[in-house]
C-alpha positions as CSV (number, residue, x, y, z in Angstrom):
1,I,173.9,114.6,173.9
2,S,170.3,115.0,175.0
3,A,168.0,112.0,174.7
4,C,165.8,111.9,171.6
5,H,162.2,112.8,171.7
6,C,159.2,112.2,169.4
7,K,155.6,113.3,169.5
8,F,152.6,113.1,167.2
9,A,150.9,116.4,166.4
10,S,148.0,114.8,164.6
11,R,146.2,111.4,164.5
12,N,145.7,111.0,168.2
13,G,142.7,108.8,167.8
14,G,138.9,108.8,167.8
15,E,138.6,109.2,164.1
16,N,136.8,106.9,161.7
17,F,138.4,105.9,158.3
18,K,137.6,103.5,155.5
19,V,140.1,101.2,153.6
20,G,141.5,103.3,150.8
21,D,141.4,106.6,152.8
22,S,144.6,108.6,153.3
23,M,145.3,109.5,156.9
24,H,147.4,112.7,157.4
25,I,150.0,112.1,160.2
26,T,152.2,114.9,161.5
27,W,155.0,114.7,164.1
28,S,157.9,116.5,165.7
29,S,161.2,115.0,167.0
30,N,164.6,116.1,168.1
31,N,168.1,114.8,168.9
32,L,167.9,112.0,166.4
33,Y,170.9,110.0,165.5
34,K,170.5,110.5,161.7
35,N,167.9,110.7,159.0
36,G,165.7,107.6,159.1
37,S,166.3,107.0,162.8
38,C,162.5,106.9,163.4
39,I,160.0,104.4,162.1
40,I,156.2,104.9,162.0
41,T,153.8,101.9,162.0
42,L,150.2,101.2,162.8
43,A,149.6,99.2,166.1
44,Y,146.4,97.2,165.9
45,D,144.0,96.4,168.7
46,N,144.9,92.7,168.6
47,G,148.5,93.5,169.5
48,S,150.0,93.2,166.0
49,K,151.6,95.9,163.9
50,S,151.2,96.8,160.3
51,S,153.5,95.1,157.8
52,A,154.0,98.6,156.2
53,W,156.2,101.1,157.9
54,I,157.5,104.6,157.2
55,P,161.1,105.7,157.8
56,V,161.1,109.3,159.2
57,N,163.7,111.4,157.4
58,T,162.9,114.8,158.9
59,P,162.7,115.9,162.6
60,N,159.3,117.6,161.9
61,G,157.1,116.4,159.1
62,Y,154.0,114.7,157.8
63,F,153.0,111.7,155.8
64,D,149.7,110.7,154.1
65,W,149.3,107.0,155.0
66,K,146.9,105.2,152.7
67,L,144.9,102.6,154.6
68,T,145.0,99.2,153.0
69,S,142.8,96.1,153.4
70,E,145.3,94.9,156.1
71,S,143.9,97.7,158.4
72,G,140.2,97.0,157.6
73,G,138.1,95.9,160.5
74,H,140.7,97.0,163.1
75,Q,141.1,99.7,165.6
76,A,144.6,101.1,165.4
77,K,147.0,103.6,166.8
78,V,149.9,105.3,165.0
79,D,153.1,104.2,166.6
80,M,156.6,105.9,166.4
81,D,160.0,104.7,167.6
82,C,163.1,106.9,167.4
83,Y,166.7,106.4,168.3
84,D,169.6,108.7,169.2
85,S,173.4,108.2,168.7
86,T,173.7,106.0,171.8
87,S,170.7,103.8,170.8
88,N,168.4,105.4,173.4
89,N,164.8,104.9,172.4
90,A,161.9,107.4,172.4
91,H,158.4,106.2,171.7
92,D,155.1,107.9,171.0
93,Q,151.7,106.5,170.1
94,S,148.3,107.9,169.4
95,D,146.4,108.7,172.6
96,N,143.4,106.7,171.5
97,F,142.4,104.2,168.8
98,F,141.0,105.2,165.5
99,T,138.7,102.8,163.5
100,V,139.2,101.5,160.0
101,T,136.2,99.9,158.3
102,N,136.2,97.8,155.1
């Protein structure tokens, strides 16, 4: 079995959003263990992660993430972790931070 792989196609940073905006995220991945073997979160500039997360159920897909007040006042990156059948981990993160204002 080949190791799993994941990569963001959009939301690689530099954008400006406001709380309440929807952020369109797209990705591709392969060699996943099963549906839901990837999780997407937001990684904040202070080292914490969002309390909300998205289970990824398709190897290639998209999600419109609605930015809540939790994200306001932060810079963030979109963060993705995937696993294959032997629990090998693949990780991708936005190349740069995006900003969320209140």
